[in-house]
C-alpha positions in Angstrom: 4.1 24.2 -7.6 1.5 22.2 -9.6 1.0 19.3 -7.3 1.7 18.5 -3.7 1.0 15.9 -1.1 -1.0 17.5 1.6 1.3 18.5 4.5 0.0 17.3 7.9 -0.9 20.2 10.2 1.5 20.7 13.1 0.3 18.6 16.1 -1.9 20.7 18.3 -2.1 23.6 16.0 -5.7 24.6 15.2 -7.0 25.3 11.8 -8.0 28.8 10.9 -11.2 29.9 12.6 -13.6 30.2 9.6 -12.8 26.7 8.4 -12.9 25.3 11.9 -16.3 26.9 12.6 -17.8 25.8 9.3 -16.4 22.3 9.7 -17.8 21.9 13.2 -21.3 22.6 11.8 -20.8 20.5 8.6 -19.6 17.3 10.1 -22.6 16.5 12.3 -24.9 17.4 9.3 -23.0 15.1 7.0 -23.0 12.3 9.5 -26.8 12.6 10.1 -27.3 12.7 6.3 -25.3 9.6 5.7 -27.0 7.7 8.5 -30.4 8.3 6.8 -29.2 7.3 3.3 -28.1 3.7 2.6 -27.3 4.3 -1.1 -24.3 6.6 -1.7 -25.2 7.0 -5.4 -28.6 8.6 -4.6 -27.2 10.5 -1.6 -24.2 11.9 -3.4 -25.9 15.0 -4.8 -27.2 16.0 -1.4 -23.8 15.3 0.1 -22.1 17.5 -2.5 -24.5 20.4 -1.8 -23.6 20.3 1.9 -19.9 20.0 1.2 -20.1 22.9 -1.3 -20.8 25.3 1.6 -17.3 24.8 2.9 -15.4 23.4 -0.1 -16.8 25.0 -3.2 -16.4 22.8 -6.3 -17.9 22.3 -9.8 -17.3 18.6 -10.1 -17.1 15.7 -7.5 -16.7 12.0 -7.8 -16.0 8.7 -6.2 -13.9 5.9 -7.7 -13.7 2.4 -6.1 -10.8 -0.1 -6.4 -11.4 -3.3 -8.3 -9.2 -6.1 -6.9 -9.6 -8.3 -10.1 -8.5 -5.6 -12.6 -6.1 -3.7 -10.3 -7.5 -0.3 -11.1 -10.1 2.2 -9.9 -13.5 2.6 -11.6 -15.9 5.5 -11.4 -18.6 4.7 -9.0 -20.6 8.0 -9.0 -20.1 11.7 -9.7 -21.8 15.1 -9.5 -21.6 17.7 -12.2 -23.0 21.3 -12.4 -26.4 21.8 -14.1 -26.0 21.6 -17.8 -22.6 20.0 -17.5 -21.3 16.7 -18.6 -19.3 14.3 -16.5 -16.9 11.5 -17.0 -18.1 8.5 -19.0 -19.9 5.8 -17.1 -17.6 3.1 -15.7 -14.6 5.3 -16.4 -11.3 3.6 -15.5 -8.7 5.4 -13.4 -5.3 3.6 -13.4 -3.3 3.5 -10.1 -0.2 4.9 -11.9 -0.1 8.5 -13.2 -3.5 9.6 -11.8 -4.3 11.7 -8.7 -6.9 9.1 -7.6 -4.3 6.3 -7.9 -1.7 8.4 -6.0 -4.0 8.9 -3.0 -5.1 5.2 -3.1 -1.4 4.0 -3.1 0.0 6.5 -0.6 -3.2 6.7 1.6 -2.8 10.4 1.9 -4.9 13.4 0.6 -3.5 15.2 -2.4 -3.9 18.8 -3.8 -3.4 19.5 -7.5 -3.0 23.2 -8.1 -3.2 22.9 -11.9 -4.5 19.8 -13.8 -2.2 20.7 -16.7 0.7 19.6 -14.6 3.0 17.1 -16.5 3.0 14.8 -13.4 -0.7 13.8 -13.9 -1.0 14.4 -17.7 -3.3 11.4 -18.3 -6.7 10.5 -19.8 -8.4 11.2 -16.4 -7.1 14.8 -16.1 -7.7 15.4 -19.9 -11.3 14.5 -19.4 -11.6 16.9 -16.4 -9.9 19.6 -18.4 -12.3 19.1 -21.3 -15.1 19.8 -18.8 -13.5 23.0 -17.6 -11.8 21.9 -14.5 -8.4 23.3 -13.6 -7.6 22.2 -10.0 -8.7 19.6 -7.6 -8.4 17.9 -4.2 -8.3 14.1 -3.7 -8.7 12.0 -0.5 -8.5 8.2 0.1 -11.7 6.3 1.1 -10.3 4.4 4.0 -12.0 2.0 6.4 -10.5 0.6 9.6 -8.4 -2.0 7.7 -8.2 -1.1 4.0 -8.5 1.6 1.4 -11.5 1.0 -1.0 -11.2 4.0 -3.4 -10.8 7.7 -3.7 -13.1 10.8 -3.3 -12.3 14.0 -5.2 -13.6 17.5 -5.9 -12.5 19.9 -8.6 -12.8 23.6 -9.6 -12.7 25.6 -12.8 -10.0 27.9 -11.4 -6.3 27.0 -10.7 -4.8 26.9 -7.2 -8.2 26.9 -5.4 -7.5 24.3 -2.7 -5.1 24.4 0.2 -3.6 21.8 2.5 -6.3 22.4 5.1 -9.0 21.7 2.5 -7.4 18.3 1.7 -7.5 17.2 5.3 -11.1 18.4 5.7 -12.1 16.4 2.6 -10.3 13.5 4.1 -12.7 13.6 7.1 -15.6 13.4 4.7 -14.0 10.5 2.9 -13.7 8.5 6.1 -17.5 8.8 6.7 -18.3 7.9 3.1 -16.0 4.9 3.2 -17.9 3.3 6.1 -21.2 4.1 4.5 -20.0 2.5 1.3 -19.0 -0.7 3.2 -22.5 -0.8 4.7 -24.0 -0.3 1.2 -22.1 -3.3 -0.2 -23.7 -5.4 2.6 -27.1 -4.0 1.9 -26.7 -4.6 -1.9 -25.9 -8.2 -1.2 -29.0 -8.5 0.9 -31.1 -7.0 -1.9 -29.6 -9.4 -4.4 -30.8 -12.2 -2.2 -34.3 -10.7 -2.1 -34.3 -10.3 -5.9 -33.3 -14.0 -6.3 -36.1 -14.9 -3.9 -38.6 -13.1 -6.1 -37.3 -14.7 -9.2 -37.6 -18.1 -7.8 -41.2 -17.4 -6.7 -40.8 -19.7 -3.8 -41.9 -19.5 -0.1 -39.9 -16.7 1.5 -38.4 -18.8 4.2 -37.5 -21.7 2.0 -36.0 -19.5 -0.8 -34.0 -17.5 1.7 -32.6 -20.6 3.3 -31.5 -22.1 0.0 -30.0 -19.0 -1.4 -28.3 -17.6 1.7 -26.4 -20.9 2.1 -24.5 -20.0 -1.1 -23.0 -17.0 0.6 -19.6 -17.1 2.3 -20.7 -14.4 4.8 -23.1 -15.0 7.7 -26.7 -14.1 7.0 -29.5 -14.4 9.5 -33.1 -13.0 10.0 -33.3 -10.4 12.8 -36.8 -10.7 14.3 -38.3 -8.2 16.7 -37.0 -8.3 20.3 -33.6 -9.5 19.3 -34.6 -13.0 18.1 -32.4 -14.5 15.4 -33.8 -17.1 13.0 -33.0 -19.0 9.7 -29.2 -18.6 9.9 -27.2 -19.7 6.9 -24.4 -22.3 7.1 -21.7 -19.6 7.2 -23.2 -18.0 10.3 -23.5 -21.4 12.0 -19.8 -22.1 11.3 -18.9 -18.7 12.6 -20.5 -19.1 16.0 -19.8 -22.8 16.3 -23.5 -23.9 16.8 -25.9 -26.2 15.1 -29.2 -25.2 13.5 -31.1 -27.1 16.3 -29.2 -25.2 19.0 -30.1 -21.9 17.3 -33.8 -22.9 17.4 -33.6 -23.3 21.1 -32.1 -19.8 21.6 -35.0 -17.3 21.5 -33.0 -14.2 22.5 -29.8 -13.1 20.8 -28.6 -11.6 24.2 -27.7 -15.2 25.1 -25.2 -15.2 22.2 -23.4 -12.0 23.2 -21.5 -11.0 26.3 -23.4 -8.6 28.6 -21.1 -5.7 27.8 -22.3 -5.7 24.2 -26.1 -5.9 24.8 -26.6 -2.2 24.5 -25.2 -2.2 21.0 -27.9 -4.6 19.8 -30.6 -2.5 21.5 -29.4 0.6 19.9 -29.2 -1.0 16.5 -32.8 -2.2 16.8 -34.0 1.3 17.6 -32.3 2.5 14.4 -33.9 -0.2 12.5 -37.4 0.8 13.7 -36.7 4.4 13.0 -34.7 4.3 9.7 -35.1 0.8 8.3 -31.3 0.4 8.5 -28.7 0.5 11.3 -25.1 1.8 11.4 -22.7 -1.2 11.2 -21.4 -2.1 14.6 -18.8 -4.4 16.1 -19.8 -6.9 18.7 -18.9 -10.4 19.9 -20.7 -13.8 19.8 -20.2 -16.5 22.3 -19.4 -19.9 20.8 -20.5 -23.2 22.3 -17.0 -23.9 23.6 -17.0 -20.6 25.5 -14.6 -18.7 23.2 -15.6 -15.4 21.6 -15.6 -14.4 18.0 -15.6 -10.7 17.0 -18.0 -9.7 14.2 -19.2 -6.8 12.2 -23.0 -6.6 11.8 -25.1 -4.5 9.4 -28.8 -5.0 9.1 -31.8 -3.7 7.1 -33.7 -4.3 3.9 -35.0 -1.6 1.5 -35.5 0.8 4.4 -38.1 -1.5 5.9 -38.9 -0.3 9.4 -40.8 -3.4 10.5 -39.2 -6.7 11.4 -38.0 -9.1 10.2 -34.8 -7.5 8.9 -31.8 -9.3 7.4 -28.5 -9.1 9.3 -25.2 -9.4 7.4 -22.5 -10.7 9.7 -18.8 -10.7 8.9 -16.1 -12.3 11.2 -13.3 -9.9 12.3 -11.3 -12.7 14.0 -8.7 -12.9 11.2 -8.3 -9.1 11.1 -7.8 -8.8 14.8 -5.4 -11.6 15.0 -3.4 -10.1 12.2 -3.2 -6.7 13.9 -2.4 -8.3 17.3 0.4 -10.5 16.0 3.4 -9.9 13.7 2.9 -10.5 10.0 4.9 -13.7 9.9 2.3 -15.4 12.0 0.1 -15.6 8.9 1.6 -18.5 6.9 0.6 -20.5 3.9 1.7 -23.8 5.2 1.5 -25.5 1.8 3.7 -22.9 0.1 5.8 -21.7 3.0 5.0 -18.1 2.3 4.6 -15.2 4.5 2.4 -12.4 3.2 3.2 -8.8 3.8 -0.1 -7.3 5.3 -1.5 -4.4 3.2 0.7 -5.3 0.2 -1.1 -7.9 -1.9 1.2 -10.0 -4.0 4.3 -9.3 -1.9 5.4 -12.5 -0.2 8.5 -13.8 1.6 9.7 -17.4 0.9 10.4 -18.4 4.5 11.2 -22.1 4.0 15.0 -21.7 4.2 16.9 -21.6 7.4 18.5 -18.3 6.5 15.1 -16.5 5.9 13.7 -18.0 9.1 16.6 -16.6 11.0 16.1 -13.2 9.5 12.4 -13.2 10.3 13.1 -14.2 13.9 15.5 -11.2 14.1 13.0 -8.9 12.6 10.4 -10.0 15.1 12.7 -8.6 17.8 14.0 -5.5 16.0 11.0 -4.4 13.9 8.8 -3.2 16.8 11.5 -0.8 17.9 12.5 2.5 16.2 16.0 1.3 15.5 17.4 2.1 12.1 17.6 -1.0 9.9 20.3 -1.6 7.2 19.4 -4.3 4.6 22.5 -5.6 2.9 22.4 -7.9 -0.1 22.7 -8.3 -3.8 20.3 -6.7 -6.2 17.0 -8.5 -6.7 17.1 -10.4 -3.4 13.8 -8.8 -2.1 15.1 -6.1 0.2 12.2 -3.8 -0.6 9.7 -6.6 0.4 11.6 -7.0 3.7 11.4 -3.2 4.2 7.6 -3.3 3.9 7.5 -6.3 6.3 9.5 -4.3 8.9 7.1 -1.4 8.5 4.1 -3.6 9.0 5.6 -5.3 12.1 6.2 -1.9 13.7 3.9 0.4 15.7 4.1 2.8 12.7 2.2 0.4 10.4 -0.8 2.7 10.1 1.3 5.7 9.1 3.0 6.5 5.7 5.6 4.3 4.2 7.7 6.4 1.8 10.3 4.9 -0.5 13.2 6.8 -2.1 15.6 5.2 -4.6 18.8 7.2 -4.1 20.2 5.8 -7.4 17.3 6.6 -9.7 17.1 10.3 -8.8 19.6 12.7 -10.4 22.1 14.1 -7.8 20.9 17.7 -8.4 17.3 16.8 -7.6 17.9 14.3 -4.7 18.2 17.0 -2.0 14.9 18.6 -3.1 13.2 15.2 -3.2 14.4 14.2 0.3 14.2 17.5 2.2 11.9 19.7 0.0 12.6 23.2 -1.1 11.2 26.7 -0.7 9.9 28.9 -3.5 12.8 30.5 -5.3 15.4 28.1 -3.9 16.7 27.5 -7.4 15.7 28.3 -11.0 12.3 26.7 -11.7 11.3 26.5 -8.0 8.0 28.3 -8.4 6.5 27.1 -5.1 7.2 25.2 -1.9 7.7 21.5 -2.2 7.2 19.1 0.7 10.1 16.6 0.8 9.8 12.8 1.3 11.0 13.1 4.9 8.1 15.4 5.8 5.6 13.1 4.0 6.9 10.2 6.1 6.3 12.1 9.4 5.3 9.6 12.2 5.8 6.8 9.6 8.7 5.0 7.9 11.1 6.2 5.1 12.9 3.6 3.1 16.1 4.7 1.4 17.0 2.2 -1.3 20.5 2.1 -2.7 21.7 4.4 0.2 25.3 3.6 -0.9 24.7 6.0 -3.9 23.8 8.9 -1.7 26.2 11.8 -2.6 28.8 12.8 0.0 27.5 16.3 0.1 24.0 15.1 1.3 25.2 12.6 3.9 25.7 15.2 6.7 22.2 16.4 6.2 20.8 12.9 6.5 23.1 12.3 9.6 21.5 15.3 11.2 18.0 13.9 10.7 19.1 10.7 12.4 20.7 12.5 15.3 18.5 15.5 15.9 15.3 14.6 14.0 15.5 18.0 12.3 16.5 19.6 8.9 15.8 22.7 6.8 14.3 22.7 3.3 16.5 23.6 0.4 16.6 27.5 0.4 14.8 27.7 3.7 15.9 28.9 7.2 13.1 27.3 9.3 14.1 24.2 11.2 11.6 21.4 10.7 11.2 18.7 13.2 10.3 15.2 11.9 9.6 11.9 13.5 10.5 9.0 11.2 11.8 5.5 11.3 14.6 4.9 8.8 15.2 1.7 6.8 18.1 1.7 4.4 19.2 -0.8 1.8 22.2 -1.2 -0.5 24.0 -3.8 -2.6 27.3 -2.2 -2.0 30.0 -2.7 0.7 29.5 0.3 2.9 32.4 -0.7 5.2 34.8 -0.7 2.2 33.3 2.6 0.9 33.9 4.1 4.4 37.5 2.9 4.4 38.1 4.5 1.0 36.4 7.8 1.9 33.4 7.4 -0.3 30.9 7.2 2.6 30.9 9.1 5.9 32.1 6.9 8.8 29.7 8.5 11.3 26.7 8.0 9.0 27.7 4.4 8.4 27.7 3.8 12.2 24.2 5.5 12.5 22.8 3.3 9.7 24.4 0.1 10.9 22.4 -0.1 14.1 20.4 -3.2 13.1 22.1 -4.8 10.0 20.3 -7.6 8.1 22.1 -9.5 5.4 19.6 -10.8 2.8 21.0 -14.0 1.3 21.0 -14.4 -2.5 18.8 -17.0 -4.2 21.7 -19.3 -4.9 22.3 -19.7 -1.1 18.7 -20.8 -0.6 17.7 -23.1 -3.5 14.8 -24.5 -1.5 13.0 -21.1 -2.0 13.1 -21.5 -5.9 10.1 -23.8 -6.1 8.0 -21.8 -3.7 8.7 -18.5 -5.5 8.3 -20.1 -9.0 4.8 -21.4 -8.1 3.9 -18.0 -6.6 4.9 -16.1 -9.7 3.1 -18.6 -12.0 -0.1 -18.0 -10.1 0.4 -14.2 -10.0 1.0 -13.8 -13.8 -1.6 -16.4 -14.8 -4.2 -14.6 -12.8 -3.1 -11.2 -14.2 -3.2 -12.5 -17.8 -6.4 -14.5 -17.4 -4.5 -17.7 -18.3 -5.6 -21.2 -17.1 -3.9 -22.8 -14.1 -0.3 -23.8 -15.2 1.7 -26.5 -13.6 5.5 -26.8 -13.6 7.0 -30.2 -14.6 9.4 -31.8 -12.1 12.3 -31.8 -14.6 11.7 -28.1 -15.2 11.6 -27.3 -11.5 14.8 -29.3 -11.0 16.5 -27.2 -13.7 15.3 -24.0 -12.0 16.7 -25.2 -8.7 20.1 -26.0 -10.2 20.5 -22.5 -11.7 22.6 -20.1 -9.7 20.4 -17.0 -10.5 22.8 -14.1 -10.9 19.8 -11.8 -10.9 18.2 -13.4 -7.9 14.5 -13.2 -7.4 14.0 -10.5 -10.0 15.5 -12.7 -12.6 13.3 -15.7 -11.6 10.2 -13.4 -11.7 11.0 -12.1 -15.2 11.7 -15.7 -16.5 8.4 -17.0 -15.1 6.5 -14.0 -16.6 8.0 -14.6 -20.0 7.2 -18.3 -19.7 3.5 -17.7 -18.7 3.2 -15.4 -21.8 4.4 -18.2 -24.1 2.6 -21.1 -22.4 -1.0 -21.8 -23.7 -1.4 -24.5 -20.9 -1.7 -26.7 -19.1 2.1 -26.9 -18.4 4.6 -24.0 -18.1 7.0 -23.8 -20.9 10.4 -22.6 -19.8 13.3 -22.2 -22.3 15.9 -24.1 -20.4 18.5 -23.6 -23.2 18.5 -19.9 -22.3 19.8 -20.7 -18.8 22.5 -23.0 -20.2 23.7 -20.5 -22.8 23.9 -17.4 -20.7 27.0 -17.3 -18.5 26.3 -15.5 -15.2 28.4 -12.5 -14.3 28.7 -13.6 -10.7 32.2 -14.2 -9.2 33.0 -15.7 -5.9 35.9 -15.0 -3.5 39.0 -16.9 -4.5 37.9 -17.6 -8.1 39.2 -14.3 -9.6 42.7 -13.8 -11.1 44.9 -10.9 -10.3 44.2 -9.5 -13.7 40.4 -9.6 -13.1 40.6 -8.1 -9.6 42.8 -5.2 -10.8 40.6 -4.6 -13.8 37.4 -4.7 -11.8 38.7 -2.3 -9.1 39.9 0.3 -11.6 36.5 0.1 -13.4 34.7 0.6 -10.1 36.8 3.7 -9.2 36.3 5.2 -12.7 32.5 4.7 -12.3 32.5 6.5 -9.0 34.5 9.5 -10.5 32.3 9.6 -13.6 35.3 8.8 -15.8 37.5 11.6 -14.4 41.2 10.5 -14.3 43.2 13.5 -13.2 42.7 16.1 -10.5 42.3 16.1 -6.8 39.2 13.9 -6.8 40.0 11.9 -9.9 40.5 8.2 -10.2 44.3 8.4 -10.3 44.4 10.2 -7.0 42.0 7.7 -5.3 44.1 4.8 -6.6 47.4 6.4 -5.5 48.8 6.4 -9.0 50.1 8.9 -11.4 47.8 9.9 -14.2 50.0 8.5 -16.9 50.4 5.2 -15.0 46.7 4.8 -14.7 46.2 5.6 -18.4 48.8 2.9 -19.2 47.0 0.3 -17.0 43.7 1.2 -18.6 45.1 0.6 -22.0 46.7 -2.7 -20.9 43.5 -3.9 -19.2 41.3 -2.7 -22.0 39.3 -0.3 -19.8 37.4 2.7 -21.2 36.6 5.8 -19.2 32.9 5.1 -19.2 
């Protein structure tokens, strides 16, 4: 196997003794090393030397995510003496690269051979050119986000194991927090440089420049005295500048249970010139508390005053303590899915509000959810929302489209396989169900799941256990299942195309997602959202939608639902130089939608559609025990006659 997601160790099972002993010595050493270095770029060579004692490697690097461009960019790297590394500012796309894979899935990854077709891209070609053959990647994750990826690579294939990936993941966690602190320190240094350029009095220049920052900045004097706060800091703690001048001791701003943190931070500032970021709380004038993250220091200066960089955590904590739908954009009636930028739910219709109220009740449980609705109605976004509203939000969310994977490969994708299970199975593969352990698995188009795999999925729901393809060992798994389909599972159950017992297991918490034509009030909200999304992505100026254009969009019945609307807006943004969005309304008048409603079909149309549907399910097979004629209860010759009369082809 060329690539594999790192398989989590069995809970409670220790790692092998050599790794465990080496790691127990390495982690404290790395933590102390990172505490004494505020710049990851300069500290990275020393960090790699220490890491090399446990995880030998030739090449190592860090790539950070850029929100504006939507990709990862090389931040720093370490190459062997005499070697050459990746080009400066090298870009790593999120799709098709190992770094992008660990960033998206938030799990470590082992690549046994960089020549694997799965990651045959410019990044791996560059690594291969420099002699690398295998590698190990881990996400750089802070408490509330993923900021990039860390990797090491070797000139030999199949060097790293699953245990190595999880060890590297521990290092990545420490680096991520140090990087977050470095960003704060860099902003402080930028302020100092601007002060020097202005050549003004230190206090005056600091006051003028700091007030341009959206994050709280304040001088930290000796003995805990705070002075010269910027406007953002004053707004954060709800006090005026005059009130701050009267407060000589910052202990009066913090509850007593947090005083020891400030004392410890000041000791670190005196000893190292910087302090480890710490969370505390400030008391506002009205008696309420505001949680904050503080980092302080300036160019490793061990003498006061220092500059403290203060960031409010109130929004983050309220988001984690309340369901996602509590965060609303009142002007646009949108609910943002936490952790999935750009995924929003238009909740201004009564139908969607009812759905979200039901999800508020059902999502925190482990009940199986079945999302029913036409294609393009946003079932995948709702699945993400359910995951984020559940206690499993911090664990993997794995999506499998049962219709897009060939039938012969679907079992291997879901349940994994052992080496030699079939021709071409050169190694063990971890299935999607195992990757989703303790998290959520989303089975999209579950109605297309083959009959022969349905009993195996039923066993997972009943016993939380399965065997890999070609294996004999029973694997226990703890997952929450969300399924979605645009087909009528009840009808498929009645016709024998779907197992009745599996249907009952999936139908525990059914949610019907209404099509866009049933909630026209959502069209304007979604249209404006898509305009902003694509204009930002294409670096276009702000585009407005004319009232007559919006009225035409709201009148259209949208046979392709939200997906059709999104594609139409994207095309319009491409063709619109600004300042107004140009939508080809003639296109909507000419194209006849292929949507039919109950009671509007003739007997000819109903019979023709039913036969075509059965032929599709049987892959065009007419005769035989499992052929279309047998399913329809007709003779083969009678079905052939009807097909000719109704102008139906086999395919």
